[in-house]
C-alpha positions as CSV (number, residue, x, y, z in Angstrom):
1,M,84.4,190.6,114.3
2,I,86.6,189.6,117.0
3,P,89.3,187.0,116.1
4,I,88.7,183.5,117.6
5,G,91.8,183.8,120.0
6,Q,90.9,187.1,121.4
7,Q,87.3,186.0,121.8
8,A,88.5,182.9,123.7
9,L,90.7,185.0,125.9
10,L,87.8,187.4,126.7
11,H,85.5,184.5,127.6
12,I,88.3,183.0,130.0
13,I,88.9,186.3,131.6
14,V,85.1,187.0,132.2
15,H,84.4,183.5,133.5
16,L,87.4,183.9,136.0
17,L,86.1,187.4,136.9
18,F,82.6,186.2,137.7
19,L,84.1,183.2,139.7
20,V,85.8,185.7,141.9
21,I,82.8,187.9,142.2
22,S,80.5,184.9,142.9
23,W,83.0,183.7,145.6
24,W,83.1,187.1,147.2
25,A,79.3,187.6,147.1
26,L,78.7,184.1,148.7
27,Q,81.0,185.1,151.7
28,A,78.1,187.2,152.9
29,V,75.9,184.1,153.5
30,H,76.2,182.0,156.7
31,F,76.3,178.5,155.6
32,D,77.3,177.5,159.1
33,K,73.5,177.4,160.2
34,W,72.6,174.7,157.5
35,I,75.7,172.3,157.9
36,K,75.3,169.2,159.8
37,K,78.2,168.4,162.2
38,G,80.9,166.3,160.6
39,K,79.8,167.2,157.0
40,V,82.4,169.9,156.4
41,M,83.8,168.2,153.1
42,Q,80.3,168.0,151.5
43,A,79.7,171.6,152.5
44,R,82.9,172.8,150.8
45,V,82.0,170.9,147.8
46,L,78.4,172.3,147.7
47,Y,79.9,175.9,148.3
48,I,82.2,175.4,145.3
49,L,79.5,174.1,143.1
50,L,77.4,177.1,144.1
51,V,80.1,179.6,143.2
52,I,80.7,177.7,139.9
53,S,76.9,177.7,139.1
54,L,76.4,181.3,140.0
55,A,79.5,182.5,138.0
56,S,78.6,180.4,134.9
57,I,75.0,182.0,134.8
58,A,76.2,185.5,135.4
59,S,79.0,185.3,133.0
60,D,76.9,183.6,130.3
61,F,74.5,186.4,130.7
62,F,77.1,189.0,130.4
63,L,78.8,187.5,127.4
64,K,75.4,187.0,125.5
65,Y,74.5,190.7,126.2
66,L,77.9,191.7,125.0
67,Q,77.5,189.7,121.8
68,Y,74.0,190.8,121.1
69,S,74.9,194.5,121.7
70,T,77.8,194.3,119.3
71,N,75.5,192.6,116.7
72,L,73.1,195.5,116.9
73,S,75.6,197.6,114.9
74,Q,74.9,195.1,111.9
75,L,71.3,196.0,112.1
76,F,71.8,199.6,111.2
77,G,74.8,199.6,109.1
């Protein structure tokens, strides 16, 4: 088992890593086409929320997969 402090550090690092990856991936999408004129602030908030949502989903999947794969060793040993 991983001590609680190390597990918390791993979760923070993974969440931050997936925030960066999500931000980088969403840079490829042209949101300018869908933004109304004068609504730049709302568009930025929406972009930030999209990045956080995508990163949360991806990092939760990764962390659960990691946990499940490490728990498999308890099945056989």
